[in-house]
C-alpha positions in Angstrom: 10.3 233.0 117.8 7.4 231.1 117.1 6.1 234.2 114.6 8.8 233.3 112.6 8.5 229.8 113.1 5.0 229.7 111.7 5.9 231.9 108.6 8.6 229.8 107.8 6.4 226.5 107.6 3.5 228.9 105.9 5.9 229.1 103.1 6.8 226.0 103.4 3.6 224.9 103.2 2.7 226.9 100.0 6.0 226.1 98.0 5.5 222.2 98.5 1.2 222.6 97.3 2.5 224.6 94.4 4.9 222.1 93.3 2.3 219.3 94.3 0.2 220.8 92.0 3.0 222.0 89.6 3.7 217.9 89.2 0.0 216.7 88.9 -0.2 219.2 85.8 2.8 218.6 83.9 1.8 214.6 84.8 -1.7 215.4 83.2 0.1 216.8 80.2 2.2 213.5 79.9 -1.0 211.5 79.4 -2.8 214.1 76.9 0.4 215.4 74.7 2.0 214.1 71.5 4.3 211.7 71.7 7.3 213.7 70.3 6.6 216.5 73.2 6.6 213.7 76.0 10.8 213.4 76.6 10.5 216.9 77.4 7.8 217.4 79.7 9.1 213.8 81.3 12.4 216.2 81.7 10.1 219.6 83.5 8.6 216.6 85.8 12.1 216.3 86.7 12.8 219.1 87.4 10.0 219.9 89.3 11.1 216.2 91.8 14.6 217.9 91.7 12.7 221.5 92.8 10.6 220.0 95.4 13.9 218.7 97.4 15.8 222.2 97.2 12.3 223.5 99.2 13.7 221.0 102.0 17.8 222.8 102.0 17.3 225.3 105.8 16.4 222.2 106.5 19.2 219.7 105.5 21.6 222.3 106.4 19.7 222.2 110.1 19.6 218.8 110.9 23.4 217.6 108.8 25.3 220.5 109.7 24.0 221.9 112.1 23.9 225.4 110.7 20.6 228.0 111.4 19.6 230.1 108.1 17.9 233.4 109.1 14.2 233.5 108.5 14.5 236.9 106.0 17.3 234.4 103.6 14.7 231.4 104.0 11.5 232.8 103.0 13.4 235.4 100.2 14.9 232.1 98.6 11.3 230.0 98.9 9.9 232.5 97.3 12.5 232.9 94.8 12.1 228.7 94.0 8.4 229.3 93.5 9.4 232.1 90.9 11.6 230.4 89.6 11.3 226.4 89.1 7.6 225.5 89.5 6.3 228.9 88.2 8.8 230.3 85.4 10.1 226.5 84.5 7.3 224.4 85.3 4.6 226.4 83.9 6.6 227.5 81.4 6.1 231.1 82.1 9.6 231.8 81.4 9.0 231.2 78.0 5.6 232.8 77.6 6.8 236.4 79.3 10.2 237.5 77.5 11.3 239.7 81.0 10.5 236.5 83.1 14.2 236.0 83.2 15.6 239.3 83.7 12.9 239.0 86.8 14.7 236.0 88.6 18.0 238.2 87.9 17.2 240.4 89.8 15.9 238.3 92.6 18.5 236.2 92.7 21.3 238.7 92.8 19.6 240.3 95.8 19.2 237.1 97.6 23.3 236.3 96.4 24.1 239.2 98.5 22.2 238.5 101.4 24.0 234.8 101.8 27.2 236.7 101.5 26.4 239.0 104.1 25.2 235.7 106.2 28.3 234.2 105.5 31.3 236.4 105.8 29.3 236.8 109.4 29.3 232.9 110.0 32.9 232.6 109.4 33.9 235.5 111.4 31.8 235.0 114.3 34.4 235.4 117.2 37.2 236.0 115.2 37.3 239.8 115.5 38.5 242.2 118.4 35.9 244.9 116.6 32.9 244.9 114.8 32.9 245.0 110.8 31.9 248.4 109.2 28.8 248.7 106.7 31.2 249.3 104.1 33.0 246.4 104.1 29.8 244.3 104.4 28.8 245.8 101.5 31.6 245.6 99.9 31.6 241.9 100.5 28.2 241.0 99.6 28.2 242.8 96.0 31.5 240.5 95.2 29.8 237.7 96.4 26.7 238.4 94.6 28.7 239.5 91.0 30.4 236.7 91.6 27.9 234.2 91.9 25.8 235.5 88.7 29.4 235.4 86.2 29.7 231.4 87.6 25.8 231.0 86.3 26.7 232.8 83.0 30.0 230.2 83.0 27.0 227.1 83.7 24.6 228.0 81.2 28.2 228.4 78.7 29.0 225.2 79.6 25.3 223.5 78.9 25.0 225.4 75.5 28.1 224.1 74.7 28.1 220.6 75.8 24.3 219.7 75.6 22.8 221.9 72.2 20.3 223.5 74.9 20.0 227.8 74.4 19.9 229.2 77.5 22.1 232.2 77.1 20.0 233.2 74.0 22.9 232.8 71.3 20.1 230.9 68.6 16.9 232.7 67.5 14.1 231.3 64.6 16.6 228.3 64.6 20.1 230.5 63.5 22.4 231.9 65.4 23.3 235.1 66.0 26.1 237.0 65.0 27.9 240.4 66.4 26.5 242.3 69.6 22.8 240.3 68.9 24.5 237.5 70.3 26.0 238.9 73.4 22.7 240.8 74.6 21.4 237.9 76.9 24.5 237.1 78.3 25.5 241.3 79.7 21.9 241.7 79.8 21.9 239.2 82.9 25.3 240.1 84.2 23.5 244.0 83.9 20.9 243.5 85.9 23.0 240.8 88.4 24.9 243.9 89.0 21.7 246.1 89.6 20.0 243.5 91.9 22.9 244.0 93.7 23.6 247.6 93.8 19.7 247.7 94.8 19.3 245.7 97.7 23.0 246.9 99.1 21.7 250.4 99.0 19.1 249.9 102.0 21.3 247.7 103.7 24.4 250.1 103.9 21.6 252.7 105.2 19.5 250.0 108.4 23.5 249.1 108.9 24.7 252.8 109.4 21.3 253.2 111.6 21.5 249.7 113.5 24.8 248.0 114.5 23.3 244.5 114.7 21.5 244.8 111.5 23.7 242.5 109.5 24.2 240.1 112.6 20.7 239.2 111.9 21.3 238.3 108.6 23.9 235.8 110.0 24.1 231.9 109.8 24.7 230.7 112.9 25.6 227.3 114.2 22.3 226.0 116.2 23.4 224.6 119.9 23.7 221.4 120.6 21.3 219.9 123.7 21.9 216.7 125.3 19.3 214.8 126.7 19.5 212.4 130.1 17.8 209.2 130.5 
């Protein structure tokens, strides 16, 4: 338990240092770039502040909702946060490396499948007379991960429609793409989401068949309340 808590603290501390470093980098850019670019850099800085808040989501769940997130999911979440928010968005790697967005979709789908396992175990804890089969966990995890991938594409479509953004890459070189070209980014994201969910599910199914308690290790758990006598 002590080793597990130390690992979480190390990863969280690294993420705080990374986020702080990116924030200072963006502040430096604000003072040394043309005025027409300051608004976009300022918005990036605001996103980094939100990212710093997101680091503490597992802690907030434990403190306010009395729900403990498994160490594997928490560390996976923090690593994804580093790649997506601080490195991908803050340092603009997502704009420099073409397939960075696809890598994030692959990782997020795996993370969401694991979250699906955790939620299923949490909500059914103590309500079943017999344990669920690994196949049912896999089915629910896949469905949850794929659904979240679709909802994310809804979010990107809404942002593009209302805010004039290009999250779904429907425009290139200042012109709207036509036909299948306009669909390639969205459909590519959905295919990558499905691929990540399947790739993560296969070893989990094999592990679950060998170890009946495997999926319980990924379960979200209610923290035990302790009372102190004064």
